[in-house]
N, C-alpha and C positions, 0 to 999 in steps of 0.2 A: 209916719215920718219918711219922707222921700230920701232915696239914696242919691248922693251927690256924685256925679261923674267928674273925676278930677284927673289931672296928670301931674307927675312929679318930675322935676329936672334938678339934678344936683349941680350947683354952680357956686364956686368959691366957698365950699364947705357948708353952705346953707341950702335948705330944701324949700322950694316955693311950690305952692299948689294953685292952680288956676281953674276956676269954675268954667267949664265949657259952655254951660247954658247962659251965664250972664257975662262972661269975659272978665270978671274981676279977679284980681290976684292978691293973695294975702300970705303972710308968713305962716308956715306950718311946722316950725321948729319945736313949738310947744304943743300945738294942737295936732295930734296924729290920729284923730278919730275919723272913721269913715273909710270905706274901701278906696284904694287908689290903684291905678294901673300905670306901669312903667312904659314909657314910650322911648323911641330912639331919639337920642339927643340931637339938637340942631347942628348944622354945619359949624365947625369951629369950636364946639364944646368938647373938651377932653374928658373922658371918663376917668374918675379917680381910681387909685389902686384898690383892688378888692372887688371891682364890678366886672364880671366876666363878659366877654364879647367875642363873637365869631368873626368879626370883621378883620381882614388883614392877616388871617392865619395861613400858614403853608398847608399843603395837602396832607402832611403827616400830623398836623396839629388839629385839624377839624374833627369834630365829633368827640373831643376829649373835654372833660370838665376841668379846664385849666384857666388861669388868668392870663389873657393875652397881654395885659399891661405889665407882666413880669419880665418881658423881654427874653423870651426863650429862643429868639432867632439866631443870635450869634453862637450859643452853645450847640444848637442843632446843626448848623452848617459846619462848624468846626468838628463836631462828632462824625458827620458823614465823610468829611475829608480825611480825618484820622483813620476811619475804618477803611477807606479806599487805599490809602497809603500802606496801612498794615497788611491788607490782603495782597497788594502788589509786592511788598517786600517779602512776604512769606513765600510767594511763588518765584520771584526773580532773584532773591538773594541766595547765592550758593553756600553750602556748608564750609567750604574752604577754597583756596585758589586752585587746588588740584581737582576739584569736583564741580566744575562749571558747566560741563556738558550735560544737557538734558533735552527733553522734547520741547519745552517752552523757552529755554535759554539757547537752544541751538545744539545740534549733535556734535559740532566740531569744538565746542568750548570757546572760551574767551582768550586763553593764553596758550603759547607754545610751551614745550617742555623746558626750554631755557628760561623763559619768562617766569614760569612757576617756581623754578629753583631760586631765581633772584628774589622773588617776592617772599618766599618762605625764609630765606636767609636774612633778609632785611627785617622781617617781623621778629624773628628770634633774637636778632642783634639788638633791637630796640627794647624788647621786653621778653625775657626768657620764660616768664610764667605762661605766655601764650602758646608755648610749644606743646603743652600737655593737655590742651582742651580746645575743642572747637565749638561753634555756636549751636550745634545740634546735640551736644552732650548734656544730659539732664543732671540736675543736682539731687543728691540723695539726702535723706534726713541726717545721716551721719556727718556729711560734709557741712550741712547747715548748722548742726550743733557745734562742730569744731570751730566754725567761723564765729559763732556767738560767744564761745568761751575764750576766744583769742582777745585778750585785753589790749593788744596793740592796735586792734581795729576799732575799739570803742570810741576814740575821738572822731574817726571817720563816720561812724554811725550817728554820733551826736551832731556832727556838721551837716550830714544829709537830712536829718530830721528838722533842723532849723534853717536849712538853705532855702532861699527865695521866699521866706515868710513875708517880708515887707511887700514884695512884688505881688505875690499870690493873693494876699488879702485885698489889695486895691483892685486887682484885676477881676476878681470874682464878683465884686459889688459895683464895678464901674458903670455897667449899663443901668442898673437900678438907680444909682445916684444921678446919672444923667437924666433918667426918666423923671425923677422927682424934681429936677431943676426946671422942668417944663418942656423938654424936648420930646418930639414925637418918636415913634418907633423907627421910622426910616432915618430921621436925623441922628438918632442915637447910634444906629449901626454905622452911619457915615463917620461919626466922631470917633468911633473905636478904631477905624482903619489907620489913621496916623500913628496911634500908639503901637499897633501891631507891627507896622513897617519899621518904626524907630527901634522897636525891641529886636527885630531880626538883624538890622545892621549893627546894633550895639553888641549883640552876642558874637557876630562875626569879627567886629573890631576888638573885643576883649580876647577872643581866641588868638587873634594875630599878635596882640600885645603880650599875651602870656608866652607865646612862642619866641618873641623877640627878647623879652626880659628874662625868660627862664624862671619865672616866679608865678605861682598859681594862687597863693594866699591873698596877696594884696589885690590881684586882678579880680578875684571873685568878690572881694569886699567892695571894690568900686562898682561892680555890677549891681549890688544890693542898694547902694546909695543912689 
């Protein structure tokens, strides 16, 4: 019994097998007998989810056993940008207004002695709790336990755990949903850009409204809606 050389192409959820020797095509959804070889799909045929492909990957994605159809492009780019901003902030952000002089930030510092006094007095006037701690001071397990036992802070903890739940859920699966609607990888990344830009301006607008109204509760609720 001779072995039939066939090729399989997935199209619209069905698998078709074509005999290369005779050129005839028949449905192989029920008949899966005989060895088949997978070939590269023709131009315009989109691979369904679950079939890995090395086409269109970035340099840091090649060589990995991942599904390129899962749209890992946006998280990868955002992760690299976040890492770059974090490293730059760690180097450039001074511990306090009076400790701005350094090799990377300049030996002369950013402010004069008079400006440092004005900044410190203004910060303490707005929030007196900021006078006893700077951004390089580490938290101890004792301070952490005291904050957990403070029942006055429990509503804030609950609010933070549930904050941005509606936005985060949609954002995490937005690219996958767009991909399932039939958009390509490049089109999906383009469709995400307007949402990101609108989100940036919305956050700036809500911060301005909170400053004008003097109310944070309803302003934060509007952002979730």
